[in-house]
C-alpha positions in Angstrom: -46.6 -30.8 -35.4 -47.8 -30.5 -31.8 -44.7 -28.5 -31.0 -45.3 -26.1 -33.9 -49.0 -25.7 -32.8 -47.8 -25.0 -29.2 -45.3 -22.4 -30.4 -47.8 -20.5 -32.4 -50.5 -20.8 -29.7 -48.1 -19.5 -27.0 -47.0 -16.6 -29.2 -50.6 -15.7 -30.0 -51.5 -15.7 -26.3 -48.5 -13.5 -25.5 -49.4 -11.1 -28.4 -52.9 -10.8 -26.9 -51.5 -9.9 -23.5 -49.1 -7.4 -25.0 -51.9 -5.8 -26.9 -53.9 -5.4 -23.7 -51.0 -3.8 -22.0 -50.2 -1.4 -24.9 -53.8 -0.4 -25.4 -54.7 -0.5 -21.7 -57.5 -2.8 -22.6 -60.4 -3.8 -20.4 -61.0 -7.4 -21.7 -58.8 -10.4 -22.3 -60.3 -13.6 -23.7 -58.0 -16.6 -23.4 -60.6 -19.3 -23.4 -60.2 -22.5 -25.4 -56.4 -22.3 -25.8 -55.6 -25.6 -24.0 -53.3 -23.6 -21.6 -51.9 -25.6 -18.6 -50.4 -22.4 -17.1 -50.8 -18.7 -17.5 -48.0 -16.5 -18.9 -46.3 -14.3 -16.4 -47.0 -11.3 -18.5 -50.6 -11.4 -17.4 -49.8 -9.7 -14.1 -49.0 -6.6 -16.1 -52.5 -6.4 -17.6 -53.4 -4.0 -14.8 -56.3 -2.3 -16.6 -58.3 -5.6 -17.1 -61.9 -5.7 -16.0 -62.9 -8.9 -17.7 -60.7 -12.0 -17.9 -61.9 -15.2 -19.6 -59.8 -18.3 -18.8 -62.5 -20.9 -19.2 -62.1 -24.1 -21.2 -58.4 -24.6 -20.7 -56.2 -27.1 -18.7 -55.1 -24.9 -15.9 -54.1 -26.7 -12.7 -53.4 -23.5 -10.8 -53.3 -19.8 -11.3 -50.3 -17.6 -10.2 -50.7 -15.5 -7.1 -49.9 -12.5 -9.2 -53.5 -12.7 -10.6 -54.5 -11.1 -7.3 -52.8 -7.9 -8.5 -55.4 -7.3 -11.2 -57.5 -5.2 -8.8 -59.9 -3.8 -11.4 -61.2 -7.2 -12.4 -65.0 -7.5 -12.3 -65.5 -10.6 -14.4 -63.4 -13.8 -14.0 -64.2 -17.1 -15.8 -62.2 -20.1 -14.7 -64.8 -22.8 -15.5 -63.8 -26.0 -17.2 -60.2 -26.2 -16.2 -58.3 -28.7 -14.0 -58.0 -26.7 -10.8 -57.7 -28.9 -7.7 -58.4 -26.1 -5.3 -59.9 -22.7 -5.2 -57.2 -20.1 -6.0 -56.6 -18.0 -2.8 -55.5 -15.0 -4.9 -59.0 -14.7 -6.3 -60.2 -13.6 -2.9 -58.1 -10.5 -3.3 -60.1 -9.4 -6.3 -62.5 -7.3 -4.2 -64.2 -5.7 -7.2 -65.3 -9.0 -8.8 -69.0 -9.1 -9.7 -69.0 -12.3 -11.7 -67.1 -15.4 -10.8 -67.3 -18.9 -12.4 -65.2 -21.8 -11.1 -67.5 -24.6 -12.2 -66.3 -27.9 -13.6 -63.1 -28.1 -11.7 -62.1 -30.2 -8.7 -62.8 -27.7 -5.9 -64.1 -29.5 -2.8 -63.6 -26.6 -0.5 -64.1 -22.8 -0.6 -61.9 -20.7 1.6 -63.4 -18.4 4.3 -61.7 -15.5 2.5 -64.4 -15.9 -0.2 -66.4 -13.5 2.1 -64.0 -10.7 1.1 -65.7 -10.6 -2.3 -68.4 -8.2 -1.1 -69.1 -6.9 -4.6 -69.9 -10.3 -6.0 -73.3 -10.5 -7.8 -73.0 -13.9 -9.6 -71.1 -17.0 -8.4 -71.1 -20.3 -10.1 -69.5 -23.3 -8.4 -71.3 -26.2 -10.2 -69.9 -29.7 -10.6 -66.8 -29.4 -8.5 -67.3 -31.9 -5.7 -67.9 -29.1 -3.3 -68.6 -30.5 0.2 -69.8 -27.4 2.1 -70.6 -23.7 1.6 -68.5 -21.5 4.0 -70.5 -19.5 6.5 -68.5 -16.5 5.3 -70.4 -16.5 2.0 -73.0 -14.5 3.9 -70.6 -11.5 3.6 -71.2 -11.5 -0.1 -74.5 -9.7 0.5 -74.8 -8.4 -3.1 -75.2 -11.9 -4.5 -78.1 -12.2 -6.8 -77.3 -15.5 -8.5 -75.7 -18.5 -6.7 -75.3 -21.9 -8.4 -73.8 -24.9 -6.5 -75.5 -27.8 -8.3 -73.9 -31.2 -8.9 -71.9 -31.2 -5.7 -71.7 -33.2 -2.4 -73.5 -30.7 -0.2 -75.3 -32.3 2.7 -76.6 -29.0 4.2 -76.8 -25.3 3.7 -75.3 -22.9 6.2 -77.8 -21.0 8.4 -76.0 -17.8 7.3 -77.4 -18.2 3.8 -80.4 -16.2 5.0 -78.2 -13.1 5.1 -78.0 -13.0 1.3 -80.8 -10.5 1.1 -80.3 -9.7 -2.6 -80.4 -13.3 -3.8 -82.9 -13.9 -6.6 -81.7 -17.1 -8.2 -80.4 -20.1 -6.3 -79.8 -23.6 -7.6 -78.4 -26.5 -5.4 -79.9 -29.4 -7.4 -78.1 -32.8 -7.5 -76.6 -32.7 -4.0 -77.3 -34.7 -0.8 -79.2 -32.0 1.1 -81.4 -33.6 3.7 -83.1 -30.4 5.0 -82.8 -26.7 4.5 -82.4 -24.1 7.2 -85.3 -22.0 8.4 -83.3 -19.0 7.5 -83.9 -19.7 3.9 -87.2 -17.9 4.5 -85.2 -14.7 5.0 -84.4 -14.6 1.3 -87.3 -12.2 0.5 -86.1 -11.4 -3.0 -85.7 -15.0 -4.1 -87.5 -15.7 -7.4 -86.1 -19.1 -8.5 -85.3 -22.0 -6.1 -84.0 -25.3 -7.4 -83.4 -28.2 -4.9 -84.2 -31.0 -7.4 -82.6 -34.4 -6.8 -81.6 -34.1 -3.1 -82.8 -36.0 -0.1 -85.4 -33.8 1.3 -88.1 -35.5 3.3 -90.6 -32.7 3.6 -91.8 -29.5 1.8 -89.8 -26.6 3.3 -92.5 -24.6 5.2 -90.6 -21.3 5.0 -91.7 -21.1 1.3 -95.0 -19.5 2.5 -93.1 -16.4 3.7 -91.2 -15.8 0.5 -93.7 -13.7 -1.6 -91.4 -13.0 -4.6 -90.8 -16.7 -5.2 -92.1 -17.9 -8.5 -90.4 -21.1 -9.5 -89.6 -23.9 -7.1 -88.2 -27.3 -8.1 -88.4 -30.0 -5.5 -88.8 -33.0 -7.9 -86.7 -36.1 -7.4 -86.4 -35.9 -3.7 -87.7 -38.2 -0.9 -90.7 -36.1 0.2 -93.1 -38.5 1.9 -94.9 -36.2 4.3 -98.0 -34.7 3.0 -97.8 -30.9 3.3 -100.5 -29.0 5.0 -103.2 -28.1 2.5 -103.5 -24.6 4.0 -99.8 -24.0 3.5 -100.0 -25.1 -0.2 -103.0 -22.7 -0.7 -100.8 -19.9 0.6 -98.4 -20.5 -2.3 -100.7 -19.0 -4.9 -98.0 -16.5 -5.9 -95.9 -19.4 -7.2 -96.1 -19.9 -11.0 -94.7 -23.5 -10.6 -94.1 -25.9 -7.8 -92.6 -29.1 -9.1 -93.1 -32.0 -6.7 -92.9 -34.8 -9.2 -90.9 -38.0 -8.6 -91.5 -37.9 -4.8 -93.3 -40.5 -2.8 -96.2 -38.1 -2.1 -96.7 -37.3 -5.8 -98.7 -40.4 -6.4 -100.8 -40.2 -3.3 -104.5 -39.6 -4.1 -104.7 -36.5 -1.9 -101.7 -35.0 -3.6 -103.2 -35.8 -7.0 -106.4 -34.1 -6.0 -104.5 -31.0 -4.7 -102.6 -30.8 -8.0 -105.9 -30.7 -9.8 -107.2 -28.0 -7.6 -104.1 -25.8 -7.3 -103.0 -25.0 -10.8 -99.4 -24.1 -10.0 -98.5 -27.6 -8.6 -96.9 -30.2 -10.9 -97.0 -33.9 -10.1 -96.8 -36.7 -12.6 -100.2 -38.0 -13.7 -100.9 -41.6 -12.6 -102.0 -42.4 -16.2 -99.1 -40.3 -17.5 -101.5 -38.5 -19.7 -100.1 -35.0 -19.3 -96.7 -33.4 -19.0 -97.4 -30.4 -16.8 -99.7 -29.0 -14.2 -103.2 -30.4 -14.6 -105.2 -28.2 -17.0 -102.1 -26.0 -17.6 -99.8 -25.6 -20.6 -97.8 -22.7 -19.4 -94.8 -24.8 -18.6 -93.0 -27.8 -20.1 -91.3 -29.5 -17.2 -89.6 -32.0 -19.4 -86.0 -30.7 -19.4 -85.2 -32.7 -22.5 -87.5 -30.4 -24.5 -85.7 -27.3 -23.4 -83.1 -25.5 -25.5 -79.6 -26.9 -25.4 -77.7 -25.0 -22.8 -74.3 -25.3 -21.0 -74.1 -27.1 -17.7 -73.7 -23.9 -15.8 -77.3 -22.9 -16.6 -80.2 -24.6 -14.9 -82.0 -26.7 -17.5 -85.1 -27.2 -15.4 -86.0 -23.6 -15.4 -89.1 -22.9 -17.5 -88.7 -19.3 -16.6 -86.7 -17.0 -18.9 -84.6 -16.0 -16.0 -82.1 -13.5 -17.4 -79.6 -13.6 -14.6 -78.7 -17.3 -15.2 -76.3 -16.3 -18.1 -73.5 -18.7 -18.5 -69.9 -17.6 -19.3 -70.3 -18.1 -23.0 -73.2 -15.6 -23.0 -71.1 -12.8 -21.5 -69.7 -10.1 -23.6 -66.1 -10.9 -24.1 -65.3 -8.2 -26.6 -62.9 -5.4 -25.6 -64.8 -2.3 -24.6 -61.8 0.0 -24.6 -63.5 2.7 -26.7 -64.6 6.1 -25.6 -68.3 5.5 -26.0 -68.2 2.3 -23.9 -66.0 3.5 -21.0 -68.3 5.7 -18.9 -68.8 3.0 -16.3 -65.2 1.9 -16.5 -64.0 5.4 -15.9 -65.5 5.3 -12.4 -63.0 2.8 -11.2 -60.1 4.7 -12.7 -60.9 8.1 -11.3 -58.5 7.9 -8.4 -55.6 7.3 -10.8 -56.8 9.9 -13.3 -57.2 12.6 -10.6 -53.5 12.4 -9.7 -52.6 13.0 -13.3 -55.1 15.9 -13.7 -53.8 17.7 -10.6 -50.2 17.4 -11.7 -50.8 18.2 -15.4 
């Protein structure tokens, strides 16, 4: 029975690939097919702009994947990859890349070649370090590296001037570089459940910051009151489950500064004192996939997980205006020789 299922599944996958080639399709969704390898025919799907390979059993991807030069969206999350595929670094038009929930402990320096990248998820892979070359991906707006083994962040992270959403929760980060303050467009910062000892002072020079999660750290140094008062632009600063959160001075500050959350000593409230704008109990939030930050009480639109992306084929005239822009060089040759 398994052999029969495998036969029909394999043929269905091949039929999908052939359909893309025949119709010059832009989207191919091969997620949830239990594939342990990609069919060779996929290298001929040269018109693809979106490729969904998530939720399979892939241990590697063929180098020929690097030939799909028009790809803008690539989902490889929830597979069995034991290293980052080098060929992915050749896909210089990529805007969205998800490699979460694999066994990728290292990212190659060549990742910096993906200068068009806007969203990069590398959650729950065992990642040990972010390469300094990630600073070359200067169009990044969303970066997720939570649930890994990071001990520090590279100084070069400050060069990601377009970054708006950054989560590195559930790592082993002891301190953050001062260059983090250069992220002037950052709106959401999640460093929950790390090993931070103090409140990062550079937060006071990040005026667009609205949501900061520093709960479940080891912060035992009382921050300067004047610094905290400068953080009035924050909608939420979560300092709960830190040694300082139960100190009387911190409790008093939390009552005075309405955007600070620390747990009440009598456990009589679940959010900032005298505030009901946020429910900081993540168990009460809607059920979302691991790739989305569950502690965000903000409705941050750019945290979309792979399953929320449009995986339908857009190979119709009314939907190809943007797609045509990347095909113009090829089209112009045909027009001039018509």
